[in-house]
GUVO-615431 format. One record per residue (C-alpha): x, y, z; residue in three letters. Coordinates in Angstrom, 1 decimal. Layout:
! GUVO-615431
LOZA      c1      c2      c3  zadren
LOZA       X       Y       Z     ala
...
END
This chain:
! GUVO-615431
LOZA      c1      c2      c3  zadren
LOZA   -67.8     5.6    47.7     met
LOZA   -64.5     4.5    46.9     arg
LOZA   -61.1     6.2    47.3     ala
LOZA   -59.0     7.2    44.9     arg
LOZA   -55.5     6.0    45.0     leu
LOZA   -52.9     9.2    43.8     pro
LOZA   -50.9     7.4    40.5     val
LOZA   -47.5     8.2    39.8     ala
LOZA   -47.0     9.2    36.4     leu
LOZA   -43.7     8.9    35.0     ser
LOZA   -42.3    10.9    32.4     phe
LOZA   -39.5     9.1    30.1     cys
LOZA   -38.1    12.0    27.8     phe
LOZA   -35.5    10.0    24.9     leu
LOZA   -33.3    12.5    23.7     ala
LOZA   -33.8    12.7    19.8     ser
LOZA   -30.7    10.9    18.3     pro
LOZA   -28.1    12.4    16.9     thr
LOZA   -27.1    12.4    12.7     ala
LOZA   -25.1    10.1    11.6     ala
LOZA   -22.2    12.0    10.5     gln
LOZA   -20.2    10.9     7.4     thr
LOZA   -16.2     9.6     7.0     thr
LOZA   -14.7    10.1     4.0     trp
LOZA   -11.4     7.8     3.4     lys
LOZA    -9.4     8.5     0.0     gly
LOZA    -6.7     9.0    -2.1     arg
LOZA    -5.6    11.8    -3.9     val
LOZA    -3.5    10.1    -7.7     leu
LOZA    -2.7    11.7   -10.3     asp
LOZA    -5.3    11.3   -13.8     ala
LOZA    -2.2    10.8   -15.9     thr
LOZA    -0.6     7.2   -14.4     asp
LOZA    -2.3     6.8   -10.9     ser
LOZA     0.4     8.0    -9.1     leu
LOZA    -0.4     9.3    -5.5     val
LOZA     0.3    12.6    -4.4     ile
LOZA     1.2    13.5    -1.4     ser
LOZA     0.8    17.1     0.1     gly
LOZA    -2.9    17.5    -1.2     val
LOZA    -4.6    20.1     0.3     gln
LOZA    -8.3    18.2     0.7     val
LOZA   -10.8    20.8     2.0     arg
LOZA   -14.5    19.9     2.4     val
LOZA   -17.0    23.0     3.0     ala
LOZA   -17.7    23.2     6.2     gly
LOZA   -14.7    21.0     7.2     ala
LOZA   -11.0    22.1     8.0     his
LOZA    -9.3    21.4     5.6     ala
LOZA    -6.8    18.6     5.6     ile
LOZA    -3.6    17.5     3.0     arg
LOZA    -2.7    13.9     2.3     thr
LOZA    -0.1    11.4     3.8     asp
LOZA     3.0    10.6     1.8     gly
LOZA     1.0     7.8     0.3     phe
LOZA    -1.2     9.9    -1.4     gly
LOZA    -4.3     9.1     1.6     arg
LOZA    -6.9    11.0     3.6     phe
LOZA    -9.5    10.9     6.3     thr
LOZA   -12.0    13.5     6.9     leu
LOZA   -14.0    12.6     9.8     ala
LOZA   -17.1    14.4    11.2     gly
LOZA   -18.8    15.2     7.8     leu
LOZA   -22.5    16.3     7.7     glu
LOZA   -24.0    13.9     5.4     pro
LOZA   -25.6    15.9     2.2     gly
LOZA   -24.4    17.9    -0.9     pro
LOZA   -21.0    19.7     0.0     arg
LOZA   -18.3    21.3    -2.2     glu
LOZA   -14.8    19.9    -2.5     val
LOZA   -12.0    21.9    -3.3     val
LOZA    -8.5    20.2    -4.0     val
LOZA    -5.4    21.8    -4.8     arg
LOZA    -1.8    21.1    -5.5     met
LOZA     1.3    22.4    -6.8     leu
LOZA     1.6    21.6   -10.5     gly
LOZA    -1.7    20.6   -10.8     tyr
LOZA    -5.3    21.9   -11.9     ala
LOZA    -7.5    22.6    -9.4     ala
LOZA   -10.0    20.3    -8.7     tyr
LOZA   -13.6    21.5    -7.7     thr
LOZA   -16.7    18.9    -6.6     asp
LOZA   -20.1    18.9    -5.4     thr
LOZA   -19.9    15.2    -3.3     leu
LOZA   -23.2    13.5    -2.1     asp
LOZA   -21.5    12.8     1.1     phe
LOZA   -23.8     9.6     2.8     pro
LOZA   -24.3     8.6     6.1     ala
LOZA   -21.4     6.1     7.4     gly
LOZA   -18.3     5.6     5.7     asp
LOZA   -17.9     7.0     2.3     phe
LOZA   -14.8     6.1     0.3     ala
LOZA   -13.6     7.7    -2.8     arg
LOZA   -10.3     8.5    -4.7     asp
LOZA    -9.9    12.2    -6.3     leu
LOZA    -8.0    12.8    -9.5     tyr
LOZA    -5.7    15.4   -10.0     leu
LOZA    -4.7    16.3   -13.9     thr
LOZA    -1.4    17.5   -14.2     arg
LOZA    -0.7    21.6   -15.3     val
LOZA     1.8    21.4   -18.3     pro
LOZA     4.9    23.2   -17.4     arg
LOZA     8.6    24.3   -19.2     leu
LOZA    11.2    21.8   -16.9     leu
LOZA    14.7    23.7   -16.6     ser
LOZA    18.2    21.8   -17.2     thr
LOZA    20.9    21.8   -14.3     met
LOZA    24.4    20.2   -13.6     val
LOZA    24.3    17.8   -10.9     val
LOZA    27.8    15.5   -10.8     lys
LOZA    28.5    16.4   -14.1     gly
LOZA    25.2    15.9   -16.1     lys
LOZA    22.6    18.4   -16.8     ser
LOZA    18.7    16.8   -15.5     val
LOZA    15.5    18.1   -15.9     arg
LOZA    14.3    20.5   -13.1     val
LOZA    10.9    20.2   -12.3     pro
LOZA     9.2    23.7   -11.7     ala
LOZA     8.8    23.9    -7.6     gly
LOZA    11.5    21.7    -7.4     phe
LOZA    14.8    24.0    -8.3     glu
LOZA    16.1    24.6    -4.5     asp
LOZA    16.4    20.9    -3.9     val
LOZA    18.5    20.1    -7.1     tyr
LOZA    20.8    23.5    -6.4     ala
LOZA    21.4    21.7    -3.0     arg
LOZA    22.1    18.2    -4.7     gly
LOZA    24.5    20.7    -7.7     ala
LOZA    26.6    21.5    -4.6     lys
LOZA    27.4    18.0    -4.1     gly
LOZA    28.0    18.2    -0.1     ile
LOZA    25.9    15.1    -0.3     gly
LOZA    24.6    12.6    -1.8     ala
LOZA    21.4    13.4    -4.0     phe
LOZA    19.3    10.6    -6.7     ile
LOZA    18.0    11.9    -9.0     thr
LOZA    14.5    11.4   -10.6     arg
LOZA    16.3     9.9   -13.7     glu
LOZA    18.6     7.3   -12.1     arg
LOZA    15.8     6.0    -9.4     ile
LOZA    14.4     5.3   -13.2     asp
LOZA    16.9     3.6   -14.3     ser
LOZA    17.5     1.2   -11.5     leu
LOZA    13.9     0.8   -10.7     ser
LOZA    14.8    -0.3    -7.0     pro
LOZA    11.8    -2.6    -5.2     lys
LOZA    11.8     0.4    -2.1     asp
LOZA    13.5     3.2    -0.9     val
LOZA    15.9     1.4     1.7     thr
LOZA    17.2    -0.8    -1.3     ser
LOZA    17.2     2.6    -3.0     leu
LOZA    19.2     4.0    -0.6     leu
LOZA    21.9     0.8     0.3     ser
LOZA    22.7     1.5    -3.2     thr
LOZA    23.2     5.0    -3.4     glu
LOZA    24.2     5.7    -0.6     thr
LOZA    26.3     5.1     3.0     asn
LOZA    23.2     5.0     4.8     ala
LOZA    23.1     1.3     6.9     his
LOZA    19.4     0.6     7.2     ile
LOZA    17.8    -2.1     9.7     ser
LOZA    14.6    -3.6    11.0     gly
LOZA    14.3    -3.0    14.7     tyr
LOZA    11.0    -4.1    16.4     gly
LOZA     8.3    -3.3    13.9     gly
LOZA    10.2    -0.3    12.6     gly
LOZA    13.8     1.0    11.1     tyr
LOZA    16.8     2.6    12.3     thr
LOZA    19.3     4.2    10.1     val
LOZA    23.3     4.9    10.5     thr
LOZA    25.9     6.8     8.4     thr
LOZA    29.4     6.8     8.6     pro
LOZA    29.2     9.8    11.0     arg
LOZA    25.8    10.3    12.2     cys
LOZA    24.1     7.5    14.2     arg
LOZA    20.4     8.5    13.6     ile
LOZA    20.2    11.1    11.2     pro
LOZA    17.0    12.9    10.6     met
LOZA    14.0    11.6     7.6     ile
LOZA    12.2    14.2     5.9     phe
LOZA     9.3    13.9     3.8     leu
LOZA     8.9    17.1     1.3     asn
LOZA    10.6    19.0     4.1     gly
LOZA     8.8    17.9     6.8     met
LOZA    10.2    16.1     9.9     pro
LOZA     9.4    12.2    10.2     ile
LOZA     9.8    11.3    13.7     gln
LOZA     7.5     7.9    15.0     asp
LOZA     9.2     4.9    13.8     thr
LOZA     6.3     3.6    11.7     val
LOZA     6.2     6.5     9.5     ser
LOZA     9.7     6.3     9.3     arg
LOZA     9.0     2.5     8.1     lys
LOZA     6.3     3.4     5.8     glu
LOZA     8.5     5.6     4.0     ile
LOZA    11.7     2.6     3.7     leu
LOZA     9.9     0.0     3.5     gln
LOZA     6.0     0.6     1.3     phe
LOZA     7.0     4.6    -0.1     met
LOZA     6.6     3.4    -4.1     ala
LOZA    10.6     4.3    -5.2     pro
LOZA     8.7     5.7    -8.5     ser
LOZA     6.5     8.4    -6.9     ser
LOZA     9.8    10.0    -5.7     val
LOZA    11.2    12.9    -7.6     gln
LOZA    14.4    13.5    -5.1     ala
LOZA    16.5    12.3    -2.3     ile
LOZA    19.0    14.2    -0.5     glu
LOZA    21.3    12.9     2.0     val
LOZA    23.6    14.1     4.3     tyr
LOZA    26.6    12.4     6.5     asp
LOZA    27.6    15.0    10.0     gly
LOZA    26.7    18.2    11.0     thr
LOZA    28.6    20.7     8.8     asn
LOZA    27.6    19.1     5.9     arg
LOZA    23.4    19.5     6.9     val
LOZA    22.2    22.9     5.1     pro
LOZA    20.6    24.6     7.6     met
LOZA    16.9    23.7     6.4     leu
LOZA    17.4    20.6     7.6     tyr
LOZA    19.2    21.9    11.0     gln
LOZA    19.8    20.5    13.9     pro
LOZA    21.0    17.2    12.5     ala
LOZA    24.2    14.7    12.3     cys
LOZA    22.6    13.7     8.8     gly
LOZA    19.8    14.3     6.7     ala
LOZA    17.8    12.3     4.5     ile
LOZA    15.1    14.1     2.7     ala
LOZA    12.8    12.6    -0.1     val
LOZA    10.4    14.6    -2.5     trp
LOZA     7.7    13.1    -3.8     thr
LOZA     6.9    13.9    -7.4     arg
LOZA     4.1    17.0    -8.1     lys
LOZA     4.1    16.7   -11.6     gln
END
């Protein structure tokens, strides 16, 4: 009788592949004139809410594929609610918000009456004090600058020059003034360059420029100078 040799059996356990997730990249735009809208809250059911950057862009990664509710909110615009069917992998889609009609108040800035969009009352009130330089939407329209850099160079004493892939800003009383976008400090050189060189002036509602520590409002302290860019909401 032939002896039976033991047979070694090997089992290979294969982990089930992880279901592909979705990465959604898009922009939020004004439905009236297709201008980008910054600071917009974008929320997908089951995921964290994010806000668009200064160019209206957003990226939501790690979404589960399939139909999911999307809610987008921004002051001055009607809330956007829809159910989108997310495919696995990369997904690109822009969203459009509809403006809500709002009454405009008026305020005297540098001896002129200007329209103040709802939500910008505090910004224009600071400009009316005359402590720093204040550039209004109307002034931007009349100049039609190619970028924020040329606008600042024309209207203020700020000196802007490129260096190492970024931009440096100086004023007579401040070597490096702080830069703010919609009230948030912008400190990295890449973001500063994007605002100064690539942001569309047509998307800007107002700019505040303060030179010297005693001129900078408490909102922007501590700083020896401040350049605050506010983008349009409606």
